[in-house]
Structures are given as structure tokens and as C-alpha cells.
N, C-alpha and C positions, 0 to 999 in steps of 0.2 A: 459304546467304544471305551473300554477301560484305558485309563491313562491319558485320555484326550482332554486337552484344555479348551474351553470355549471362550469366545469373545464376549466381554461384558455387554449387557443389554443396551446401554447407552451408545455403544459404538456401532450398533447395527441399525440405528434409526436413520432414515433419510437417504437421499441419493448419494450423499458423500461416502456412505459405507457400501455402496452397491458392489464395487469391485471386490471388497473384502468378503462380502457374503457369498458372491458368486464363486470366488476361488475356494472358500471354505466348503461350499456345497460340493464342488468338484472333488476336492481332496477327500471329503467324507464318503463320496460315492465309490472310491477306489477299494473294492473288495471289503467294504464295511469298515475300513480303517482309514485314519487320517494319514495318508502317505502319498508320495508321488514317485513315478518310475524313475530309476536312477540310470540304468544302462541304456545304450543306444537301441539295443534290441527291444527292450520293453517300451520304448518311446515311439516305436514306428507307427502305431495306430493313432497317435495324438493329432496328427495333421487333419484327419477326418473330422476332428472335433474343434477345428479352428484354433489349435494350440501349437505354437511354434516354440521349440526349445533351442536356445542358443547357449552353447558352452563358452564361458568366458575364459580366454587364454591370453597369454602375453601378445599373441599375434593380432587379436581382434579387440583388445581392450580400448584402443584409441577410438575405434568406431562407436563404442557404446559408453565412452567416458561421461558424456553429457546426455541427459535423458531427452527422448522425444516422447511426449505423453499426450493423451487425449485431453482436450480442454473443453470445459462445459460451454456449449454453444447456446444454451437456453437463456443466459443472462441478457438483459436488455440494456444496451448502452445508449445514452443520450446526452452527450456533452452539452454544456450551456452554449448559447449563441456567442460567437466571437465578439469581443469588444474592439472596435477598430481604433478608437481614440479614448484613452483613459483620461478622465478629467476629474480632479479633486474638487468637491464642493464643500464649502465651509459649513460647520454645524455647531450646535450648542456645546460649549466647553472648550472650543478652540481659542487660542490666544493670538491676537493679531498685533502686528506692528504697523502703525500708520504714520507716514511722514509727509508733510506738505511743504514744498519748496516755494519761496516767493521771489527768487532772483535767478536769472539764467545760469549763473555759475554754481548754483546749489550751495552757496556758502551760508545762506540764511534760511531758517525755517520758520514758518508761522506757528506750527505746532508739531510736536514729535512725540510719539508714544511707542515704546517706553524710552525715557531719556538715558537710563543706565543699561539698557539692553537685557535686563534680567526679568522684568515683568512685562505684561502686555495687556491689551484690551481684551477682556474675556467676553465672549458671546454668551448672553444669558439664556435661560431656559426657554424664552420666547423666540430665540433666534435673532436677537437684535443686540446692538451695542450703542452706547451714547458717545457722540462726538461734539466738541464745543461748537457753538453757533448753529450747527446743523440739527442737533437733537438725536432722536432715535434713528438708527440706520439698520435696515434689514440686511442680514448677512447669511442666515441659514439657507442652504440650497443654492447659494451663489458661488461663482468662482471669484478669486481675488481680483481678476480683471474686471468683472462686473461690479464689484464693490468699489474699486478704484474709479471707474467711470461715473458711478452714482455720486460718490463723494465730490469728485471734481466738478460735476455739474451743479451741485447744491452749494459749493463753496464760492462759486463765481459771484454770488450776491455780495460777498464780503472781501474777496481777494481777486484781483485782476489776473486772469489766466493762471490759476493755481496748478502746480505740478504735484501730483499725488502718487505716492508709492505705498502699496499695501502688500504685506507678506504675512505668512503664518509662522509665528514663533514656536508654538507648541501645538502638536496635533493630539487632540483628545476626543474628538467627536465621533469618529467612525472606527468600528472594530469588526473583525471577523473571528469566529471561534472555531477551534479544532478540537475534536474529541476522538475517543476510540483507542486503537492500538498504537499509541504514541507515548513517549517518555514524559513529555512536557505539554499536557493538554491545557487549554485555556484560551483566553482572548488575546488577539494581536492587534495593536493599533495600526491603522492604515494611514498613509501619508500621501503626499503628492507624487511620490515615486511608486509606480505600479508594482504590485507583487503578484507572482503567479502561484498556482497551486503547489508546484514543486518547491517554491521558496518556503511556503508555510509548513509543508511536510518535513522539509529538511530542518527548519528551525525547531519544530516540535519533536524531531527525532523519532521517526517511525520505528517500531520494534521489529525484530526479525520475524515475527508472526503476523505482521500486517499484510492485509490483502490489498495491494496497490492496483489490482485489476478492477476493483469495484469500489472506488472512492465515491462517496455521495456528497453532493453539494446542494444544500437547501437554500434556495434564493427566491425571495418574494413569493413564498407559498408553493413553489414548484421544486420537485426533487429531481436532480440530475445525477446520473451514474457515469463516472468517468474512469476510463482505463489509463491510469497514470503510467502504468508499466509500459504501455505502448509508446508513450512519449520517451520514456527513459531508454527503451530498447531500440526504437525505430525513428524517434524524433517527430512523431505525428503531432503537429501543433495544436489541433483541436482538443487534444487530451492533456493540455497544460494551460487551462484558461486563466485569465487575469481574475483575481479575487476582488469582489466588490463589497462595499460596506453592508454589514448585516448577514453575510454568508455564514452558514453553519456547515462545517466540513466534518465528516465522520469517516475514520479509517477503520473498516471492520477487521476482525480477526479472520484469518483465512481458515475456515473450518475444514477445508479439504487438504490443508497443508500438514498432512500427517501420514504415517505409514502404520501398518498393522503387523504384528508378529505372532506366529502360531507354531505348533509342533513342539519339538524338544528344546524349548526356549520359553521364557516367561511370556505369556500372552498379554500384550499391551498395545495401547495406542501411543505412538511416539510422535511428538510434534517435531516437524522438520525445521531445523535451523537453515541458515544460508549455506547452500552447497554441502549438505550433509551426505556422507558416504555410507556404504553398507557396513564398513567396519565400525563407524561411529554408532550406527543403530544397534549392532550386535553388542557393542560395549555398553551402551546405555541400558540395555535390558539384562545385563549380567552375563552375556555370552551364551553359547550353546551348552547343553547338558553334556559334559565330557564322557559320561558313562553310557547314556541312552542314545545320543545323537549319532547319525551316520554322516561323517564329515564330507562324504562324496555328494551328499544331497542337501546343499544349501541353495534354496531357490528364491527368486524374486519374481512374483507375478505382476504383470503390468499390461494395461490397455494402452494402445497407441493409435494414431490416426490410420495406420495400416491394418489394425486388428479390431475394428469396431464391434464385431460379434464374437470375438474370442480373446485369447491372451497371447502375449509373448512371455516366455518363461526363461529367465536367465539362470543358468546353473553354475555353481561354484564348487570346486573340489578343494576343501581346506585341509586335506591330509598333510600338506607340507606348509611350513611357515612362510615359504616364498609366495604361496597363493594368497596370503593376507594382503600382499601388495596390490594384487588385482582388486580385492574388495575395497581397499583404501582408495583406489582410483575410480571406483564405480559410484557415481552420484545417484542418489535416490530421487524419485519423483513423487509428487502428491498421490496418495491413495495406493502406493505400492503395497503388496502383501509379501512379507518375508516368511518363508516356511522352511523349517528344518526337519528333515526326515528322521525317523527313529532307526536305530541300527537293526539289520536283519536278525541278528542273534537275539536282540530284545524282543522282536516280534515273535 
């Protein structure tokens, strides 16, 4: 096929390029040339091949402004079990403030640490801290309430009915780490205030190419796959779990979040940004070939839930500048194939 451009080999690998390959095969089968019928008369036989052609006009653009596309149902989602009550347990590196009151008005203290409020009792690598008269106190793995109760019980030998207050001055012990398609990857310190998956993703600033439908959380040796987009779009609570100490979160790049361009246009894979339109895709690849392209035949191939065994093909006639407005209003979907026919005179 003279003059035909082919998709680079890497773009054809895997299921993510299936629509592109199928569309390319169909186009190549049209009388041995890469072209698609332009007129209504020439398109009459396409329905028998499960191909529906929709001409985009000012009257129907609103119906097709936002895409409906086929979603990969093969992915296995298993959000982690819900955490009914989030409890912070102290760990090595945390700094505690401990105050023991010896009178009912709280005007006198037997001991207080820290006195200036700037430093605290640091829990050592063994998970313990030293307290006067009491000695070593186990802290790691306990809540502040449990530490308070233990201290009060052991201080009764020296102080009648001691009133003990324990709080965490600085949280250092527990972290969760986020990696992948984010602007600010790395560890986040967890405190006594619970943080959800969406909190960490927002703080790390997910990129426009992040696949929020397949966020992985590795927790205590088990890998969970979470559709965070389902929580953002529909508020499904299981898809925005509370993050626990030690969680490793990975935001993958959406490998299907791209479209392919063929015909009288540069053959490329175009990564889809947020709400990218057909006009933006055409502009990104340098526009159509003004000499060889047939402006009546700008096509977008798409698989939808209603066409599992075929395609829906959107046709744009860009002979008038006003038609560019329609392309600007037409939002692309993952794995769309943009094809530009060559001019009949050129053929």
C-alpha cells in the first residue's frame, strides 16, 4: 500500500492496542487501501459488519460530547477490608509528653516532660522510654490511653492517686509510602488523625496520566487493587480506605489512556490528558495533510458497551472552519483510533 503509514511495533503489543489493530485491519481491507467510505451510499453495507457511522452535526454534538466507551472488565478489584475504628499506636521515634498531677486542682505536678513544650520523651528503638521512679515503660504498640493507665498504676507506689496525662508531641514512628504516577512520591507520616487513600493521592498530586481505577495498596504482604475513581465519581466508600502504617501505595500509569492516529496525518500514539478533544489530538500531531487529506473523512473509531463486536465510527466534515467547533466539543476516549482519509484525487 503505497503512501500508507504503519503503527510502530510497540503500539501494537497487548490488549491495550486491540482496537487500534482491529480498526487498522479493517481500513487496510478496503480495496487494498487504507481508507474508509465517506458518502452515505458507500456506507450502507457497514451495518452488516457491526459498524455504525454517526455523522457529528451541531444538532447531535451534545449527545456525543462526553464519551461512552468500553471498560476492561478483566481487572480484579479487591479493596482492603474496612477499618471500623482507627487507633493510633505509638512506636519507636515518637515523642511523648507526660504530665503527672498531684492535687485535684491540677496546679502542682510531680513531674512533667517536657517543661518547655519543645522536646519530649523519645521512644527508643526497643519501643520503651524511661520515666523517673518507674523505670522502663513499654510504649511501642500501645495507645496513649494504655500508656497512661500503666503509668498511673505503677506510680501509685510513690504518689497517692496520681493523675497522669500522656499525649504525642511529634509523630515519627509510622509512615505510608506512595509511588508511581504522582508529582510528589515518597513517605507520609501518619498521625492519630486517620487519612484516607484519596488524602494521600491528593497530597502527592496524581498526574494527568495516572490510572486511578487500578490503585494498588500493599499491606502486610497482601496486594489490594482499588478503584479510587469509583469513589470520586460515585462515592463508593470501600474504594477510599483508611491508610494504615506500612502501606505501600502505587498509582500506575494508565497504559490504555491513549489514542492512535492513522492516514493522512502523522501516525502516533497520543497520551490523553484530562478531557482531551479531537481538535487537541489533531493539533498535537501537527494537523491533517492539507494536500492529501479528504476533509470530509475525519473518522474516530470507538468500541462502546453497545458495540462489543464492532465499532461506532464518528465522522467529521472539516471543510468549513465552523466544523472545527464540533471537533473541539468532541471529547476523546481511551483507545480511540483517529483516521484521516486521503483525497479521491490523490487516490
